[in-house]
C-alpha positions in Angstrom: 7.9 13.6 -14.3 9.1 10.1 -14.9 12.0 9.8 -17.2 12.4 7.4 -20.1 13.3 3.9 -18.9 12.2 0.4 -17.8 10.7 0.0 -14.4 9.8 -3.3 -12.7 7.4 -3.6 -9.8 7.1 -6.6 -7.5 4.1 -7.1 -5.1 4.5 -10.1 -2.8 0.9 -10.7 -1.6 -0.6 -13.4 0.6 -2.5 -15.0 -2.2 -0.5 -14.1 -5.3 2.8 -12.5 -6.4 2.4 -9.9 -9.1 5.1 -8.5 -11.4 4.7 -5.6 -13.8 7.3 -4.5 -16.4 6.6 -0.9 -17.6 8.3 1.3 -20.1 8.2 5.0 -19.6 8.6 7.3 -22.6 8.3 11.0 -21.8 6.2 10.3 -18.7 3.8 8.0 -20.5 3.5 4.5 -19.1 3.4 1.4 -21.3 3.1 -2.0 -19.6 5.0 -4.5 -21.6 5.0 -7.5 -19.3 3.0 -9.0 -16.4 3.5 -12.0 -14.1 1.0 -13.4 -11.7 1.8 -16.5 -9.6 0.1 -18.2 -6.7 1.8 -17.2 -3.4 3.4 -19.7 -1.1 5.3 -19.1 2.1 3.3 -16.1 3.2 0.7 -15.6 5.9 -1.3 -12.4 6.4 1.0 -10.4 4.3 4.2 -11.6 6.0 6.9 -14.0 4.8 6.9 -17.1 6.9 8.8 -19.5 4.6 11.5 -17.9 2.6 12.2 -20.8 0.3 8.6 -21.2 -0.7 8.2 -17.4 -1.2 11.3 -17.4 -3.4 9.8 -20.0 -5.7 6.6 -18.0 -6.1 8.7 -14.9 -7.0 10.7 -16.8 -9.5 7.5 -18.1 -11.2 6.0 -14.6 -11.5 9.3 -13.1 -12.7 9.6 -15.8 -15.4 6.1 -15.0 -16.7 6.9 -11.3 -16.8 10.3 -11.9 -18.6 8.6 -14.1 -21.2 5.9 -11.6 -22.0 8.2 -8.5 -22.0 11.2 -10.1 -23.6 13.4 -8.5 -21.0 15.7 -10.1 -18.5 14.8 -8.7 -15.1 17.6 -8.0 -12.7 16.3 -5.2 -10.5 12.9 -4.8 -9.0 11.0 -2.2 -6.9 9.4 -4.1 -4.1 6.3 -3.3 -2.2 6.6 -3.2 1.6 3.5 -3.9 3.6 2.3 -1.4 6.3 2.6 -3.8 9.2 4.0 -2.0 12.2 5.5 0.8 10.1 5.8 4.2 11.8 6.3 7.8 10.6 7.9 10.6 12.5 8.6 14.3 11.8 12.3 15.1 11.6 14.5 18.2 11.2 18.2 18.8 10.5 20.6 21.7 10.1 24.1 22.1 8.9 26.6 24.9 7.9 27.3 24.8 4.2 30.9 23.6 3.6 31.5 24.7 0.1 34.0 27.5 -0.3 31.7 29.2 -2.8 28.9 28.7 -0.4 26.9 27.0 -3.2 24.9 24.1 -1.9 25.9 20.7 -3.4 24.7 17.1 -3.4 27.0 16.5 -0.4 25.4 19.3 1.6 21.9 17.8 0.9 23.3 14.4 2.0 24.8 15.9 5.2 21.7 17.7 6.3 19.7 14.5 5.7 22.2 12.7 8.0 21.7 15.4 10.6 17.9 14.9 10.4 17.9 11.1 11.1 20.2 11.3 14.2 17.9 9.4 16.6 17.7 6.5 18.9 16.1 3.5 17.1 15.1 0.4 19.0 17.2 -2.7 18.1 14.3 -4.5 16.5 13.5 -1.6 14.2 15.3 0.2 11.4 15.0 3.4 9.4 13.5 2.6 6.0 13.9 6.0 4.4 13.7 9.8 4.8 11.4 11.8 2.6 12.4 15.6 2.6 9.4 17.9 2.6 11.1 21.3 2.4 14.5 23.0 2.8 15.5 26.4 4.2 18.5 28.3 3.0 19.6 31.0 5.4 16.0 31.2 6.8 14.2 31.3 3.5 11.8 28.4 3.5 9.5 26.5 1.1 12.5 25.3 -1.1 12.1 21.9 -2.7 15.7 21.6 -4.2 18.4 23.8 -2.7 21.2 22.7 -4.9 23.0 25.5 -6.7 21.7 28.1 -4.3 24.1 30.2 -2.2 23.9 30.2 1.6 25.8 29.5 4.8 23.0 27.5 6.6 20.9 24.7 5.3 17.8 23.2 7.1 15.5 20.4 6.2 12.1 19.2 7.4 10.9 15.8 6.5 9.4 12.5 7.4 11.4 9.5 8.5 9.9 6.0 8.3 10.9 3.0 10.5 9.8 -0.6 10.3 10.5 -4.0 11.9 13.9 -5.4 10.9 12.4 -8.9 10.5 9.8 -7.9 7.8 12.3 -5.8 5.9 15.1 -8.5 6.1 12.8 -11.3 5.0 11.5 -9.4 2.0 15.0 -8.5 0.9 16.2 -12.0 1.5 13.5 -13.5 -0.7 14.2 -11.1 -3.6 18.0 -11.7 -3.4 17.6 -15.5 -3.2 15.4 -15.2 -6.3 18.5 -13.8 -8.1 17.3 -10.2 -8.1 18.5 -6.9 -6.7 16.2 -4.6 -4.7 16.2 -1.2 -6.4 13.8 0.4 -3.9 11.6 -0.7 -1.0 8.3 1.1 -1.4 5.7 1.3 1.3 2.7 0.0 -0.7 0.0 2.3 0.9 1.9 5.4 0.0 2.4 4.3 -3.6 -1.2 3.3 -3.9 -2.4 6.7 -2.6 -0.2 8.6 -5.0 -1.3 6.4 -7.9 -5.1 6.3 -7.4 -6.0 9.7 -6.0 -6.4 12.9 -7.8 -4.7 16.1 -6.6 -7.8 17.3 -4.9 -8.4 13.9 -3.2 -4.8 13.9 -1.8 -5.1 17.5 -0.7 -8.6 17.6 0.9 -8.4 14.1 2.4 -9.4 10.6 1.3 -9.5 7.1 2.9 -8.2 4.1 0.9 -9.2 0.6 2.0 -6.9 -2.0 0.3 -8.5 -5.4 0.7 -5.9 -8.1 0.1 -6.0 -11.8 0.5 -4.4 -12.0 3.9 -5.0 -8.5 5.4 -6.8 -5.2 4.9 -4.9 -1.9 5.0 -6.7 1.3 5.7 -4.9 4.5 4.8 -5.7 8.2 5.2 -4.2 10.7 2.7 -4.6 14.4 3.7 -2.7 17.5 2.7 -0.7 15.6 0.1 0.7 13.3 2.7 -0.1 9.8 4.0 -1.0 10.6 7.6 -2.3 7.3 9.0 -2.3 3.5 8.2 -4.0 0.7 10.0 -3.6 -3.0 9.2 -6.3 -5.5 10.0 -5.2 -9.1 9.7 -8.3 -10.3 7.8 -8.8 -10.4 4.1 -10.2 -12.4 1.2 -8.8 -15.7 2.5 -11.0 -15.3 5.6 -14.1 -14.9 3.4 -13.2 -18.1 1.5 -12.6 -20.0 4.8 -16.0 -18.9 6.1 -17.7 -20.2 3.0 -15.8 -23.5 3.2 -16.6 -24.0 6.9 -20.3 -23.1 6.7 -21.0 -25.0 3.5 -18.7 -27.9 4.5 -16.9 -27.8 1.2 -13.2 -27.6 0.2 -11.3 -24.3 0.1 -10.9 -24.6 -3.7 -14.7 -25.1 -4.1 -15.3 -22.2 -1.7 -13.1 -19.9 -3.7 -14.8 -20.8 -6.9 -18.2 -20.2 -5.3 -17.1 -16.8 -4.0 -15.8 -15.7 -7.4 -18.7 -17.2 -9.6 -21.7 -16.6 -7.4 -20.7 -14.4 -4.5 -22.2 -11.1 -3.5 -21.4 -9.1 -0.4 -24.8 -7.4 -0.3 -27.7 -9.9 0.3 -30.4 -7.4 -0.8 -29.1 -7.7 -4.4 -29.5 -11.5 -4.4 -32.4 -14.0 -4.7 -33.4 -17.1 -2.7 -34.7 -18.7 -5.9 -31.4 -18.7 -7.7 -29.6 -21.9 -6.7 -26.3 -23.7 -7.7 -24.8 -27.1 -6.8 -22.1 -27.4 -4.1 -19.9 -30.4 -3.6 -20.2 -31.3 0.1 -17.4 -33.2 1.9 -18.7 -36.7 2.8 -21.6 -36.7 0.4 -21.7 -38.3 -3.1 -24.2 -35.9 -4.6 -23.9 -32.1 -4.8 -26.3 -30.0 -2.6 -28.3 -27.1 -3.8 -27.4 -23.7 -2.1 -29.3 -20.5 -2.9 -27.6 -17.2 -3.8 -29.0 -15.4 -0.8 -27.5 -17.9 1.7 -24.0 -17.6 0.2 -24.3 -13.8 0.2 -25.1 -13.8 3.9 -22.0 -15.8 4.7 -19.8 -13.4 2.7 -21.6 -10.3 4.1 -20.8 -11.3 7.7 -17.1 -11.4 7.2 -16.9 -8.4 4.9 -19.0 -6.3 7.3 -16.7 -7.2 10.2 -13.6 -6.2 8.1 -15.2 -2.8 7.2 -16.4 -2.3 10.8 -12.8 -2.7 12.2 -11.5 -0.3 9.6 -14.2 2.2 10.4 -13.3 2.0 14.1 -9.7 2.7 13.4 -10.3 5.8 11.2 -13.2 6.9 13.3 -10.9 7.3 16.3 -9.0 10.1 14.4 -12.2 11.8 13.1 -11.3 10.9 9.4 -14.7 9.7 8.3 -15.8 13.2 7.4 -12.9 13.8 4.9 -14.4 15.1 1.6 -12.8 12.3 -0.5 -14.8 9.6 1.1 -13.6 6.0 0.8 -11.9 4.3 -2.2 -11.8 0.5 -2.2 -9.0 -1.4 -3.8 -7.5 -4.9 -3.9 -8.8 -8.3 -5.0 -11.3 -8.8 -2.2 -12.9 -5.4 -3.0 -13.9 -6.8 -6.4 -16.6 -9.0 -4.9 -20.0 -7.7 -6.2 -21.9 -5.7 -3.5 -18.7 -4.6 -1.7 -19.2 -1.0 -2.5 -22.9 -1.0 -1.4 -22.0 -2.8 1.9 -19.1 -0.4 2.6 -21.3 2.6 1.9 -23.6 1.4 4.7 -20.8 0.7 7.2 -18.7 3.8 6.6 -21.6 6.1 6.2 -20.0 8.1 3.4 -19.6 7.8 -0.3 -17.6 4.8 -1.5 -16.2 3.9 -4.9 -14.1 1.1 -6.3 -10.7 1.7 -8.0 -10.1 -0.3 -11.1 -6.7 0.2 -12.9 -7.1 1.6 -16.4 -4.5 -0.5 -18.2 -5.4 -2.9 -21.0 -5.4 -6.5 -19.6 -5.0 -5.3 -16.0 -8.5 -3.9 -15.4 -8.8 -5.7 -12.1 -8.3 -4.2 -8.5 -5.9 -7.1 -7.8 -3.3 -5.3 -9.9 -3.7 -1.9 -8.3 -0.8 -2.3 -5.9 1.8 -3.5 -8.3 0.9 -0.9 -10.9 1.2 1.8 -8.2 4.7 0.5 -7.2 5.9 1.0 -10.7 4.4 4.5 -11.1 5.7 5.6 -7.8 9.2 4.3 -8.6 9.3 6.2 -11.8 8.5 9.5 -10.2 11.2 9.5 -7.5 13.3 12.7 -7.6 17.1 13.2 -7.5 16.7 14.9 -4.1 15.0 11.8 -2.7 17.8 9.5 -3.8 20.5 11.8 -2.3 18.6 12.0 1.0 18.1 8.2 1.0 21.8 7.7 0.6 22.2 9.2 4.1 20.1 6.3 5.4 21.6 3.5 3.4 25.2 4.7 3.3 25.2 3.9 -0.4 25.6 6.8 -2.8 23.2 5.7 -5.6 23.7 6.6 -9.2 20.8 6.7 -11.6 20.5 4.1 -14.3 19.1 5.5 -17.4 17.3 2.2 -18.2 16.0 1.4 -14.7 14.9 4.0 -12.2 13.7 3.6 -8.7 11.2 4.8 -6.3 11.1 6.2 -2.8 10.1 4.9 0.5 6.8 5.6 2.2 4.8 6.3 5.2 2.8 5.0 7.9 1.5 5.3 11.4 -0.6 2.4 12.6 -2.1 1.6 16.0 -0.6 -1.6 17.4 -3.5 -2.6 19.6 -5.8 -5.4 18.3 -9.3 -4.2 17.5 -12.4 -5.8 19.1 -14.4 -8.2 16.9 -17.6 -6.3 17.7 -19.3 -4.1 15.1 -19.0 -0.4 15.7 -21.7 1.2 17.8 -23.7 4.0 16.4 -22.5 7.3 17.9 -24.8 10.1 18.6 -24.8 12.9 16.0 -22.7 15.9 17.0 -23.4 19.5 16.2 -19.7 19.9 15.6 -19.0 21.3 12.1 -17.0 19.4 9.4 -14.3 22.1 9.7 -13.9 21.4 13.4 -13.7 17.7 12.8 -11.0 18.2 10.2 -9.0 20.3 12.7 -9.5 17.5 15.2 -8.3 14.9 12.7 -5.1 16.9 12.0 -4.3 17.4 15.6 -4.9 13.7 16.4 -2.5 12.6 13.6 0.4 14.9 14.3 0.2 16.0 17.9 
């Protein structure tokens, strides 16, 4: 359960930078400040110009400070899923305490033993998440501190990511005059935030549709098992509208928001609206159906690539179906189109916080919630990775680091072909999914 304190989440997105300041009182969240500034210096979810990104962060932070009345010094920062990997790990030590009572230092030492591995120079360990401990062979222990034993084992997940991405995000935050409390892998935080216990246990797919990229995640057995990043998002939909209608990007974005629909069957050819065309003095009438067909083409391609990725691990039959999130998912008709492409039930996640009931805020809210729920055991284990023995601040708490396994090959642009129906049972497919993920 989250303890009382102030938590700040920072989501550095391709199209906007979001900041949320939340106060937790006995596990209940109360959002007291929000910042939302246009992003600069980012492309497809990755920082490409540090100075421009810093200015965007400062603008969003200033808004959140003004609304919350709090000076922000530390932030929990979302880390995109690009090229992040997850591996199983195990460690074992002999307990050093004379009384044989397991201490924080023993937990830290066994975590250090678990992350002894060869990491390529271009990658770094982000964090270690312990799953269970064993004390003298007795397993299923979540927190061994205070127990008596002579041998301590740990099983967990270790996450690695590209040094460049991690460094650039940290650099931006630090140059904005802030301290990184925790780096949180966004898909893990989102899954923990939006899914029910049953959906996390039995299996659910989350498709987070951002401005610069779309992230598809699979949660199963209370763990994030798989993540795939497709470098297409809402910006691509806007560019398609701009190119086809020969109008500016600003006009195209306004058309998408005010008249757009991803499912042409819901639209009408008789409903028209004016469009300012480059090189013409007078606006041109465009019908609703034509605009919808432009949007549908790109959205269907995004969904098709996502479907190909999760179809390769037999995850489409998971009982939880698909949950859409992110700003691009808020386009009317997205749920209907996704239902056709994925061939399973689809729903849209909308945050249930006053003033933030828009999918665009789902990530930053989940970062705050995830940060608030991080355990003492997590912080001790993480100190084995960072080398810094963190102490908890009663006013600002942090969150843990996440998960991910994503294929690095680029997917084809073609739509997925219909595969012949198999007589294989759902149970067999789920078994195949698990073996594909953790073989």
